[in-house]
TIDRENKE-30514 format. One record per atom (N, C-alpha, C): residue number from 0; residue in one letter; atom name; x, y, z. Coordinates in steps of 0.02 Angstrom, whole numbers, always signed. Atoms other than C-alpha are relative to their C-alpha. Layout:
BEGIN
(NUM; 'A'; 'CA'; (X; Y; Z)) ...
// end
This chain:
BEGIN
(0; 'M'; 'N'; (+19; +64; +23)) (0; 'M'; 'CA'; (-6153; +1421; +208)) (0; 'M'; 'C'; (+64; -48; -5)) (1; 'P'; 'N'; (-71; +37; -4)) (1; 'P'; 'CA'; (-6027; +1273; +227)) (1; 'P'; 'C'; (+15; -22; -72)) (2; 'K'; 'N'; (-32; +23; +67)) (2; 'K'; 'CA'; (-5917; +1207; +86)) (2; 'K'; 'C'; (-37; -56; -26)) (3; 'I'; 'N'; (+21; +54; +26)) (3; 'I'; 'CA'; (-5976; +1080; -27)) (3; 'I'; 'C'; (+56; -57; -6)) (4; 'K'; 'N'; (-53; +53; -2)) (4; 'K'; 'CA'; (-5881; +910; -9)) (4; 'K'; 'C'; (+1; -29; -74)) (5; 'T'; 'N'; (-15; +40; +57)) (5; 'T'; 'CA'; (-5805; +823; -167)) (5; 'T'; 'C'; (-10; -69; +15)) (6; 'N'; 'N'; (+3; +69; -1)) (6; 'N'; 'CA'; (-5851; +643; -190)) (6; 'N'; 'C'; (+71; -27; -17)) (7; 'R'; 'N'; (-69; +20; +19)) (7; 'R'; 'CA'; (-5677; +568; -176)) (7; 'R'; 'C'; (+9; -56; -52)) (8; 'A'; 'N'; (+1; +59; +45)) (8; 'A'; 'CA'; (-5724; +408; -262)) (8; 'A'; 'C'; (-8; +24; -76)) (9; 'A'; 'N'; (+13; -34; +58)) (9; 'A'; 'CA'; (-5787; +513; -412)) (9; 'A'; 'C'; (+62; +35; -24)) (10; 'A'; 'N'; (-59; -44; +22)) (10; 'A'; 'CA'; (-5635; +624; -413)) (10; 'A'; 'C'; (+57; -43; -29)) (11; 'K'; 'N'; (-58; +47; +20)) (11; 'K'; 'CA'; (-5521; +471; -439)) (11; 'K'; 'C'; (-27; -29; -67)) (12; 'R'; 'N'; (+19; +41; +65)) (12; 'R'; 'CA'; (-5630; +408; -588)) (12; 'R'; 'C'; (-9; +43; -53)) (13; 'F'; 'N'; (+22; -45; +47)) (13; 'F'; 'CA'; (-5676; +569; -681)) (13; 'F'; 'C'; (+43; +66; -2)) (14; 'K'; 'N'; (-33; -60; +14)) (14; 'K'; 'CA'; (-5575; +714; -757)) (14; 'K'; 'C'; (-40; +44; -41)) (15; 'R'; 'N'; (+39; -54; +42)) (15; 'R'; 'CA'; (-5648; +878; -826)) (15; 'R'; 'C'; (+55; +14; -58)) (16; 'T'; 'N'; (-35; -16; +59)) (16; 'T'; 'CA'; (-5592; +909; -1005)) (16; 'T'; 'C'; (+1; +81; -4)) (17; 'G'; 'N'; (-3; -71; +8)) (17; 'G'; 'CA'; (-5548; +1087; -1075)) (17; 'G'; 'C'; (-68; +32; -12)) (18; 'S'; 'N'; (+64; -25; +23)) (18; 'S'; 'CA'; (-5720; +1102; -1146)) (18; 'S'; 'C'; (-56; -8; +53)) (19; 'G'; 'N'; (+55; +0; -55)) (19; 'G'; 'CA'; (-5811; +1063; -979)) (19; 'G'; 'C'; (-25; -77; +3)) (20; 'K'; 'N'; (+30; +65; +0)) (20; 'K'; 'CA'; (-5853; +879; -1022)) (20; 'K'; 'C'; (+40; -45; +52)) (21; 'F'; 'N'; (-40; +52; -50)) (21; 'F'; 'CA'; (-5793; +730; -909)) (21; 'F'; 'C'; (+22; -55; -38)) (22; 'R'; 'N'; (-30; +63; +30)) (22; 'R'; 'CA'; (-5670; +599; -968)) (22; 'R'; 'C'; (-6; -57; +53)) (23; 'R'; 'N'; (+3; +55; -40)) (23; 'R'; 'CA'; (-5687; +423; -901)) (23; 'R'; 'C'; (+35; -55; -32)) (24; 'L'; 'N'; (-39; +60; +28)) (24; 'L'; 'CA'; (-5596; +257; -915)) (24; 'L'; 'C'; (-59; -51; -17)) (25; 'K'; 'N'; (+52; +48; +13)) (25; 'K'; 'CA'; (-5693; +110; -991)) (25; 'K'; 'C'; (+2; -67; +39)) (26; 'A'; 'N'; (+3; +57; -55)) (26; 'A'; 'CA'; (-5752; -44; -903)) (26; 'A'; 'C'; (+14; -60; -38)) (27; 'Y'; 'N'; (-15; +69; +28)) (27; 'Y'; 'CA'; (-5722; -231; -936)) (27; 'Y'; 'C'; (+69; -9; -23)) (28; 'S'; 'N'; (-63; +5; +32)) (28; 'S'; 'CA'; (-5547; -211; -968)) (28; 'S'; 'C'; (+56; -28; +50)) (29; 'S'; 'N'; (-44; +16; -54)) (29; 'S'; 'CA'; (-5469; -285; -806)) (29; 'S'; 'C'; (+18; -77; -1)) (30; 'H'; 'N'; (-7; +71; +5)) (30; 'H'; 'CA'; (-5486; -473; -823)) (30; 'H'; 'C'; (-39; -41; -43)) (31; 'I'; 'N'; (+30; +35; +49)) (31; 'I'; 'CA'; (-5546; -618; -929)) (31; 'I'; 'C'; (+16; +29; -73)) (32; 'L'; 'N'; (-16; -35; +58)) (32; 'L'; 'CA'; (-5447; -541; -1069)) (32; 'L'; 'C'; (+15; -47; -56)) (33; 'T'; 'N'; (-16; +43; +55)) (33; 'T'; 'CA'; (-5415; -701; -1172)) (33; 'T'; 'C'; (-50; -12; -45)) (34; 'K'; 'N'; (+59; +10; +50)) (34; 'K'; 'CA'; (-5583; -711; -1249)) (34; 'K'; 'C'; (-18; +65; -33)) (35; 'K'; 'N'; (+8; -62; +23)) (35; 'K'; 'CA'; (-5583; -527; -1294)) (35; 'K'; 'C'; (+54; +13; -62)) (36; 'S'; 'N'; (-47; -13; +66)) (36; 'S'; 'CA'; (-5512; -473; -1469)) (36; 'S'; 'C'; (+53; +53; +14)) (37; 'R'; 'N'; (-53; -47; -5)) (37; 'R'; 'CA'; (-5354; -378; -1490)) (37; 'R'; 'C'; (-25; +65; -6)) (38; 'K'; 'N'; (+28; -59; +17)) (38; 'K'; 'CA'; (-5449; -237; -1563)) (38; 'K'; 'C'; (-33; +34; +64)) (39; 'R'; 'N'; (+46; -27; -55)) (39; 'R'; 'CA'; (-5572; -227; -1420)) (39; 'R'; 'C'; (+43; +17; +63)) (40; 'K'; 'N'; (-42; -15; -58)) (40; 'K'; 'CA'; (-5439; -229; -1288)) (40; 'K'; 'C'; (+40; +66; -6)) (41; 'R'; 'N'; (-34; -53; +22)) (41; 'R'; 'CA'; (-5344; -94; -1381)) (41; 'R'; 'C'; (-41; +67; +17)) (42; 'N'; 'N'; (+48; -57; -10)) (42; 'N'; 'CA'; (-5500; +14; -1374)) (42; 'N'; 'C'; (-14; +21; +69)) (43; 'F'; 'N'; (+4; -16; -78)) (43; 'F'; 'CA'; (-5512; -1; -1184)) (43; 'F'; 'C'; (+50; +53; +23)) (44; 'R'; 'N'; (-52; -48; -25)) (44; 'R'; 'CA'; (-5354; +99; -1171)) (44; 'R'; 'C'; (-11; +75; -12)) (45; 'R'; 'N'; (+17; -69; +8)) (45; 'R'; 'CA'; (-5433; +259; -1241)) (45; 'R'; 'C'; (-53; +26; +48)) (46; 'P'; 'N'; (+50; -32; -35)) (46; 'P'; 'CA'; (-5529; +370; -1126)) (46; 'P'; 'C'; (-61; +17; -41)) (47; 'A'; 'N'; (+68; -19; +31)) (47; 'A'; 'CA'; (-5718; +397; -1160)) (47; 'A'; 'C'; (-22; +57; +32)) (48; 'I'; 'N'; (+32; -66; -25)) (48; 'I'; 'CA'; (-5826; +548; -1135)) (48; 'I'; 'C'; (-69; -23; +36)) (49; 'V'; 'N'; (+64; +17; -37)) (49; 'V'; 'CA'; (-5968; +531; -1000)) (49; 'V'; 'C'; (-58; +24; -39)) (50; 'S'; 'N'; (+53; -20; +47)) (50; 'S'; 'CA'; (-6134; +537; -1097)) (50; 'S'; 'C'; (-32; +61; +34)) (51; 'S'; 'N'; (+29; -62; -18)) (51; 'S'; 'CA'; (-6239; +691; -1086)) (51; 'S'; 'C'; (-55; -9; +55)) (52; 'A'; 'N'; (+47; +3; -51)) (52; 'A'; 'CA'; (-6377; +608; -981)) (52; 'A'; 'C'; (+32; -13; +66)) (53; 'D'; 'N'; (-31; +14; -64)) (53; 'D'; 'CA'; (-6245; +560; -844)) (53; 'D'; 'C'; (+36; +63; +29)) (54; 'T'; 'N'; (-43; -52; -19)) (54; 'T'; 'CA'; (-6151; +723; -843)) (54; 'T'; 'C'; (-31; +39; +53)) (55; 'P'; 'N'; (+20; -37; -57)) (55; 'P'; 'CA'; (-6265; +821; -716)) (55; 'P'; 'C'; (+15; -43; +59)) (56; 'R'; 'N'; (-11; +37; -63)) (56; 'R'; 'CA'; (-6239; +671; -594)) (56; 'R'; 'C'; (+73; +6; +19)) (57; 'V'; 'N'; (-79; +3; -13)) (57; 'V'; 'CA'; (-6054; +674; -606)) (57; 'V'; 'C'; (+17; +69; +19)) (58; 'S'; 'N'; (-18; -76; -26)) (58; 'S'; 'CA'; (-6042; +869; -592)) (58; 'S'; 'C'; (-27; +11; +61)) (59; 'R'; 'N'; (+24; -7; -65)) (59; 'R'; 'CA'; (-6143; +860; -437)) (59; 'R'; 'C'; (+49; -32; +51)) (60; 'M'; 'N'; (-51; +33; -45)) (60; 'M'; 'CA'; (-6011; +746; -361)) (60; 'M'; 'C'; (+66; +37; +1)) (61; 'L'; 'N'; (-64; -40; +3)) (61; 'L'; 'CA'; (-5873; +856; -415)) (61; 'L'; 'C'; (-10; +78; -10)) (62; 'P'; 'N'; (+12; -70; +10)) (62; 'P'; 'CA'; (-5924; +1033; -384)) (62; 'P'; 'C'; (+57; +44; -3)) (63; 'N'; 'N'; (-63; -43; +11)) (63; 'N'; 'CA'; (-5741; +1099; -381)) (63; 'N'; 'C'; (+37; -13; -59)) (64; 'G'; 'N'; (-45; +23; +61)) (64; 'G'; 'CA'; (-5684; +1029; -546)) (64; 'G'; 'C'; (+11; -65; -4)) 
// end
C-alpha cells in the first residue's frame, strides 16, 4: 500500500499538541487593524484549539502528526 501524503498547506497551519488536539492561529489579524480594539488585537496573538467538529477533517490532512 502506498504512503499517505500530508497536505502541506495544512501542515503549515496546524500543529498537534501533547494531548492530541490541534493548535491553530486566529483569523482577522493581518490588516485593517485600526478599527479593532487593543484587547481584540492582543487576543489574536494567542493560538486557539481546533473545534471538535473540525478535528477529524484536520487529522485526515495530517496523517503523520
